[in-house]
C-alpha positions in Angstrom: 0.0 0.1 -0.1 1.4 3.5 -0.9 2.2 5.9 2.1 0.9 9.5 1.6 4.1 10.6 0.9 3.3 8.6 -2.4 0.5 10.4 -3.2 1.5 13.0 -5.4 -0.5 16.3 -6.6 0.5 17.0 -9.9 -0.4 20.4 -12.1 1.2 21.7 -15.2 0.5 24.7 -17.8 2.3 26.0 -20.1 2.8 30.0 -20.1 3.3 32.0 -23.3 6.1 34.3 -21.9 9.9 33.4 -20.9 11.1 31.4 -17.8 12.1 34.9 -16.4 8.8 36.5 -16.5 7.3 33.6 -14.9 9.7 33.6 -12.2 9.1 37.3 -11.6 5.2 36.5 -11.3 6.3 33.6 -8.8 8.0 35.4 -6.3 6.8 39.2 -6.6 3.8 39.3 -3.8 1.4 41.6 -5.5 1.3 39.1 -8.1 0.6 35.8 -6.0 -1.9 37.8 -4.8 -3.4 38.4 -8.2 -3.7 34.3 -8.8 -3.2 32.5 -5.0 -6.4 32.9 -3.7 -6.0 36.6 -2.6 -3.1 35.3 0.0 -0.5 37.4 1.1 3.0 36.2 0.9 5.3 37.0 3.3 9.2 35.6 2.9 12.4 36.6 1.6 12.9 33.9 -0.9 16.4 32.8 0.6 16.4 28.7 1.4 15.6 28.0 4.7 13.6 30.9 5.4 10.2 30.6 6.4 7.2 31.3 4.5 3.7 32.5 5.3 0.4 32.9 3.2 -2.4 34.9 4.6 -5.7 35.8 3.7 -9.6 34.5 3.8 -10.4 31.4 1.5 -14.2 30.6 1.7 -14.9 32.9 4.1 -12.5 31.8 6.7 -9.3 33.9 7.6 -5.8 31.2 7.1 -2.5 31.6 7.6 -0.5 29.2 6.1 3.3 28.8 6.8 6.5 26.7 5.3 9.8 27.2 4.4 11.8 27.9 1.5 13.8 24.5 0.4 15.1 25.8 -2.8 15.7 28.4 -5.1 16.9 28.0 -8.1 16.1 31.5 -10.4 14.4 30.8 -13.6 14.1 27.2 -12.7 12.8 25.9 -9.6 11.3 26.8 -6.7 10.7 24.3 -3.4 9.2 24.9 -0.6 7.2 23.0 2.5 3.6 24.3 3.2 1.5 23.4 6.1 -2.6 25.1 6.2 -4.2 24.8 9.8 -7.8 24.8 7.6 -6.5 21.0 6.9 -7.9 20.4 10.3 -3.9 18.2 10.9 -2.1 18.7 14.1 1.1 21.2 13.4 3.6 18.5 13.2 6.5 17.7 10.5 4.4 14.8 9.1 1.4 17.3 8.1 3.5 19.3 5.8 3.4 18.9 2.1 6.2 19.7 -0.1 5.5 21.9 -3.1 8.0 22.1 -6.2 7.4 24.3 -9.0 9.6 23.9 -12.1 9.9 26.3 -15.0 10.9 24.6 -18.5 11.7 27.3 -21.1 10.6 25.9 -24.7 10.7 28.2 -27.7 9.4 31.6 -26.5 7.0 29.7 -23.6 7.5 28.2 -20.3 6.5 24.9 -19.5 5.4 25.2 -15.5 5.2 21.9 -13.4 4.1 21.9 -10.1 4.3 18.6 -7.4 2.5 18.5 -4.3 3.7 15.4 -2.0 2.5 13.7 0.8 -1.1 14.2 0.0 -3.4 11.8 2.5 -5.7 10.3 0.5 -6.8 10.1 -3.1 -9.8 12.5 -2.7 -7.3 14.7 -1.4 -5.0 14.6 -3.8 -7.9 15.4 -6.7 -8.5 18.5 -4.5 -4.9 19.7 -4.4 -4.9 19.0 -7.8 -7.8 21.2 -8.8 -6.7 24.2 -6.5 -3.2 23.9 -8.3 -4.7 23.6 -11.7 -6.6 26.9 -10.4 -3.9 28.7 -9.0 -1.7 27.7 -12.5 -4.3 29.3 -14.7 -4.7 32.4 -12.5 -0.9 32.6 -13.0 -0.8 32.0 -16.6 -3.4 35.0 -16.9 -1.4 37.2 -14.5 1.9 36.4 -16.5 0.9 37.0 -19.7 -1.4 39.9 -19.4 1.7 41.9 -18.6 3.4 40.3 -21.9 0.4 41.2 -24.4 
């Protein structure tokens, strides 16, 4: 039987812009707020630094948190993520690792996002739906700046 580490949510999108422009939207709080469900993000984007997302989701205030694991500008962003709204205790085994990879293809960018440690198949599907929505928002924000 697979462990929750093995249940991975995946989402991807192709954005009609170079990786540098997609990267800028991934690490600029004002841009993030436009595509990540209105969340205010706080971090210095350095490996090992804390990151928080706060705002309101479906009528509930939230403050999610995590730690920046990897920053490769224009290529890869990886962080841990914990949401108290999930109803789990704030312990290491309840954190997800989110990895966002950018691959330049011609003048476009392929964005691939994975989230590990998804507890059930239903939770994986819900996470994928949310991440796909977020990536479509990212695409809109980036492409509206470049067109």
